[in-house]
Each structure stands twice: as structure tokens, then as C-alpha cells.
C-alpha positions in Angstrom: 29.5 7.6 -4.7 30.9 10.3 -7.0 30.6 8.2 -10.0 27.0 7.7 -9.4 26.4 11.4 -9.1 28.5 12.0 -12.2 26.3 9.5 -14.1 23.2 11.2 -12.7 24.5 14.6 -13.7 25.3 13.4 -17.2 21.9 11.8 -17.7 20.0 14.8 -16.4 22.2 17.3 -18.4 21.4 15.3 -21.6 17.8 15.3 -20.8 17.9 19.1 -20.1 19.5 19.5 -23.5 16.5 17.6 -25.1 14.0 19.6 -23.2 15.6 23.1 -23.8 13.4 23.9 -26.9 10.2 23.3 -24.7 11.1 24.8 -21.2 13.9 27.2 -22.1 15.4 28.5 -18.9 13.8 25.9 -16.6 14.9 22.9 -18.7 17.2 21.7 -15.9 14.3 21.7 -13.4 12.0 19.9 -15.8 14.7 17.2 -16.5 15.0 16.5 -12.9 11.3 16.2 -12.4 11.1 13.9 -15.5 14.1 11.9 -14.4 12.6 11.4 -10.9 9.2 10.3 -12.4 10.9 7.9 -14.8 13.0 6.3 -11.9 9.7 6.0 -9.7 7.9 4.4 -12.6 10.7 1.8 -13.1 10.8 1.1 -9.5 6.9 0.8 -9.1 6.7 -2.9 -9.7 9.2 -3.6 -7.1 7.5 -1.4 -4.5 4.2 -3.0 -5.3 5.6 -6.5 -4.9 7.2 -5.7 -1.6 3.9 -4.1 -0.3 2.0 -7.2 -1.4 4.6 -9.5 0.2 4.6 -7.5 3.4 0.7 -7.7 3.9 0.0 -11.4 2.7 1.0 -13.0 6.0 -0.4 -10.2 8.3 -4.0 -10.2 7.3 -6.5 -12.4 9.1 -8.3 -15.1 7.0 -12.0 -15.5 7.0 -14.4 -18.1 5.8 -18.1 -18.8 5.9 -19.3 -22.0 7.5 -22.0 -24.0 5.9 -24.5 -22.2 8.4 -23.5 -18.8 7.2 -21.4 -18.0 10.2 -18.2 -15.9 9.5 -15.1 -17.6 11.1 -11.9 -15.6 11.7 -8.5 -16.9 12.5 -5.0 -15.6 12.4 -2.0 -17.5 10.9 0.8 -18.1 13.3 4.2 -17.0 12.0 
């Protein structure tokens, strides 16, 4: 676990050094916010796929008959 935190600290520290000319004293805070946003952006496709996979089997299916009636049925698991 400490190796993970060390890697995180190294990455955020390097990002803070890059942001120092723009944010001066608050460069470390800006680096943490930017790093968090980048991680969330990278994980977004996985979260979206997980949400889609979770709801596909849970939603009822509907269909229209030739007479215009709406039929509703649930898939059994």
C-alpha cells in the first residue's frame, strides 16, 4: 500500500511542479484536483459499461401488438 501512495505522491508532486507558474501557492491543491479528474475520466468508460450491464437485464421489455396494444413482460433471471 505504501508503494501505491508513494507513486501517487510522486505523480501529484510532479504535476504540482508543472502547475506552479499558474497557481503559485495552491499548486498542490490544483494538482490533486486535476489528478482526480484525470483518473475519473479514465475510469468513466468502465463505470458506464458497468451501469449499462447492470440495467440491461432488469428493465421490462415492451412491444406493440398488431392492434396497437402495448404488452409488457419481464424476463426471468
